[in-house]
C-alpha positions as CSV (number, residue, x, y, z in Angstrom):
1,M,70.2,22.3,22.9
2,G,66.9,24.1,22.2
3,E,64.3,25.0,24.8
4,V,61.8,22.2,25.7
5,R,58.3,22.9,24.3
6,I,55.1,21.1,25.5
7,I,52.5,20.8,22.8
8,E,48.9,20.1,23.9
9,V,46.8,18.5,21.3
10,E,43.2,19.7,21.1
11,N,40.6,17.0,22.0
12,R,38.1,17.6,19.2
13,L,36.0,14.6,20.3
14,A,35.3,16.2,23.7
15,K,33.9,19.3,22.0
16,I,31.7,17.2,19.7
17,L,30.4,15.1,22.7
18,S,29.7,18.1,24.9
19,G,28.1,20.0,22.0
20,L,25.6,17.2,21.4
21,G,24.6,17.0,25.0
22,G,26.4,13.7,25.3
23,A,28.2,12.3,28.3
24,S,31.4,13.9,29.5
25,T,34.8,12.3,29.2
26,N,34.8,11.5,32.9
27,E,31.4,9.8,32.6
28,L,32.4,7.8,29.6
29,V,35.6,6.6,31.4
30,R,33.6,5.8,34.5
31,D,31.1,3.8,32.5
32,A,33.9,2.0,30.6
33,D,35.6,1.1,33.9
34,Q,32.3,-0.2,35.3
35,N,31.7,-2.3,32.1
36,V,35.1,-3.9,32.4
37,E,34.5,-4.6,36.1
38,D,31.1,-6.1,35.3
39,M,32.8,-8.4,32.7
40,G,35.4,-9.6,35.2
41,D,34.1,-13.1,35.4
42,Q,33.9,-13.4,31.6
43,I,37.5,-12.1,31.3
44,R,38.8,-14.5,33.9
45,E,37.1,-17.4,32.1
46,F,38.7,-16.3,28.8
47,V,42.1,-16.1,30.5
48,K,41.6,-19.6,31.9
49,E,40.5,-21.0,28.5
50,N,43.7,-19.7,27.0
51,L,45.9,-20.7,30.0
52,A,44.9,-24.3,29.9
53,P,46.4,-25.1,26.5
54,L,49.4,-22.9,27.1
55,L,50.3,-24.6,30.4
56,T,50.4,-28.0,28.6
57,Y,53.6,-26.8,27.0
58,A,55.4,-26.5,30.4
59,G,57.9,-29.3,30.6
60,K,57.9,-30.0,26.8
61,G,61.1,-30.2,24.8
62,E,62.6,-27.7,22.5
63,D,61.3,-29.5,19.4
64,V,57.7,-29.2,20.6
65,L,58.0,-25.7,21.8
66,F,59.6,-24.5,18.5
67,A,57.1,-26.4,16.4
68,E,54.1,-25.0,18.4
69,S,55.5,-21.5,18.8
70,R,52.7,-19.9,16.8
71,T,50.1,-21.5,18.9
72,I,51.9,-20.7,22.1
73,G,52.2,-17.1,21.0
74,K,48.5,-16.9,20.1
75,H,47.4,-18.1,23.5
76,A,49.9,-15.9,25.3
77,R,48.8,-12.8,23.3
78,N,45.2,-13.5,24.1
79,I,46.0,-13.6,27.8
80,A,48.3,-10.6,27.8
81,E,45.6,-8.4,26.1
82,V,43.0,-8.8,28.8
83,A,44.4,-10.4,32.0
84,G,45.1,-7.0,33.7
85,A,41.5,-6.0,33.4
86,A,40.5,-9.0,35.5
87,G,43.0,-8.4,38.3
88,M,45.5,-11.0,36.8
89,E,48.3,-8.6,36.1
90,G,51.1,-11.0,36.9
91,I,49.8,-13.7,34.6
92,G,49.2,-11.1,31.9
93,E,52.7,-9.8,32.2
94,V,54.3,-13.3,32.0
95,A,52.1,-14.0,29.0
96,R,53.2,-10.7,27.4
97,G,56.8,-11.8,27.8
98,I,56.1,-15.1,26.1
99,S,54.3,-13.2,23.3
100,C,57.3,-10.9,22.8
101,M,59.7,-13.8,22.7
102,I,57.6,-15.5,20.0
103,D,57.2,-12.3,18.1
104,N,61.0,-11.8,18.2
105,L,61.5,-15.3,16.7
106,G,59.7,-14.1,13.6
107,S,61.5,-10.7,13.3
108,S,65.0,-11.5,14.5
109,G,65.2,-15.3,14.5
110,L,66.2,-15.3,18.2
111,W,65.1,-18.5,19.9
112,H,65.8,-19.1,23.6
113,T,64.2,-22.4,24.8
114,D,65.3,-22.0,28.4
115,A,63.8,-18.5,28.6
116,L,60.5,-19.7,27.2
117,K,60.5,-22.7,29.6
118,L,61.1,-20.3,32.5
119,H,58.2,-18.2,31.5
120,L,55.9,-21.2,31.2
121,D,57.1,-22.4,34.6
122,S,56.4,-19.0,36.0
123,L,52.9,-19.1,34.7
124,L,52.4,-22.5,36.4
125,L,53.6,-21.0,39.6
126,L,51.4,-17.9,39.4
127,T,48.3,-20.0,38.6
128,S,48.8,-22.8,41.1
129,S,49.5,-20.9,44.2
130,G,48.8,-17.6,45.9
131,V,52.1,-15.9,45.2
132,P,52.2,-12.6,47.2
133,R,52.3,-9.4,45.2
134,G,55.9,-8.6,46.3
135,E,57.2,-12.0,45.1
136,Q,55.2,-11.6,41.9
137,A,56.9,-8.3,41.3
138,L,60.3,-9.9,41.8
139,I,59.5,-12.7,39.4
140,L,58.2,-10.3,36.8
141,N,61.2,-8.0,37.2
142,R,63.7,-10.9,36.8
143,L,61.9,-12.3,33.7
144,L,62.0,-8.8,32.2
145,T,65.7,-8.4,32.9
146,M,66.3,-11.8,31.3
147,R,64.4,-10.9,28.2
148,Q,66.4,-7.7,27.9
149,R,69.7,-9.5,28.3
150,I,68.9,-12.0,25.6
151,G,67.9,-9.2,23.2
152,V,64.1,-9.5,23.2
153,V,62.5,-6.3,21.8
154,E,59.3,-5.5,23.6
């Protein structure tokens, strides 16, 4: 086996920004973090707007879940993309799992109603009560393990 080499890619954008008297990378990151924090209420509202229709599918039968899978996937993806930025990491991770399962339906044809129902039930649990972080981590880990075992590619 050959020797391991570490290749560092030149950040040309940093040179351009500093050469123009612009903000440093650290300043830009700090400002971006502050902007996300300032938008926290808007992000949480967006997540709630997408959670409401998604949660209506909890308890539905396989026929409804399958027929509405694209809509379910759309709402789950919307949540997964932003929930972590608003301190809703657990909800975002469950939504990401739902999105992955729906995406796999299109690419591999795998459909697991019980797994989808368990994810929807987990969303209900995480949104309806104050589940401690440790228990959230356990739930998320078990959902991930289940997705891996049924062949969901993430």
